N, C-alpha and C positions, 0 to 999 in steps of 0.2 A: 639885490645885485645878482646877475647871472654868474655862472662859474668863472668865465673869463674875467669879469670885473672883480670878483673876489680875489683871484690870483693877482691881478694888476695891483689891487689895493694892498695885498699882503706884501708883494715885492716893494711897493712904495714905502711901506712901514719898515720893512727890514733894512732897506738901503738908507732910510732916514734915521737910523739908529733908534727906532721906536719899537723895541722888542716887546714891550708890554702890549702895545697896540697890535702888533703882528700876532701875538699869541692869543688875542681875543678872536682871531679868525681861524683857529684850529680846534679840532676835537680833543677831548680829554685823553684819547688813545691814539693821537696822530702818530703816524709812522714817518719819520724823516730819515730817508736813506740816501746818504752821500756815498754812492756806489763804491768807489775805490777805497773809501775810508771806513764805512760801517753804518749801522742802523741805530737810530735813537727812537725810543717809544715814549710818547707823552710830551706835553709842553715844557715841563721843567728840564727834561733831557735835551730837548731841542734848544732851550735857552742856554744851558750849560755849554753845549757844543758851539753855538753861534758866538757866545761871549768869548770862548777860547779862540775860535777861528778869527774873530775880529780884533783880538789883542794885537796891538802894534800897527793896525791898519788905520790910516788917517781919513780915508774916504772910500765908499763902496758905490759902484754903479752896476746895475744889471741892465744892459742894453739888449732889449728883446728885438730880435731881427724878424722872427716869424712866430706866430702863435695861432693855434687852431684849437677849437673846442668842439667836442662831440659829446652830447649828453652832459654828464658830470665830469668828464675827463678833459683836462687842458694840457696841451703839449706846447712847449716853446723851445726855440733855439735862441740862445743868448750869448753875449760876450760879457762875462762877469769881470769887472775891472776893479782892482784893489790898488789904491794909492798908498805908497809907503814913502813918506818924505816927499820928494819931488819926482819920484819914479812910479810908473804904473805897471802892474802885473795884469796882463790880459789873458783870460782863460775861456776858451770856447766850452759851452755847457749846453746839454740838452736836458730839459726839465719835464717831468711828468707830475701832474697834480690831479688829485681826485677831490671833488667837492661834494659833500653830502647834501641831502634835500633841505637841510637847515641852513645851507650856505656857509658851512665850515669845512676847512681843508682837513681831510682825513689821511691823505698821503702826499708827501713831497719827496720825489726821487730825482736826484740830479746825477747825470752821467758826464764824466770828464776824464781826461787822460792824466793820471797822476804823474807820469814822467814829464809831461809838458809843464804842469804846475811846479814840480820840483826844480826843473831846469830854469824856469823863468824866475822863481824865487831866489835861487842860488845866484843868478846873474844880477839881481837887484841888491841882494845882501852882500854879494861877493867880497 
């Protein structure tokens, strides 16, 4: 798989609740940086964060609007959608991925506005 295909497959596995499968596509020292929240290093730290983040979420969709790859770097513009009960929280996200020569993700960095997330979550849980 080329770097864009690796990222696409990774996203497919994460949003399909296949964390074991997703973690097969990352390096042993992967850096997962959820910019307004903090950085996690390694697959187990990534798993712990994602499990905590997904707690109470009934469905997840990462709708990729634009994606470009140059060399081993993949950038995408997404709308990350989280269904809680019958309501959706939609969060605009910009993602940066680096894929090494072995086809494994060594960096996943997501940029989003924490105030937007907090306001939308509060409206849903209100």
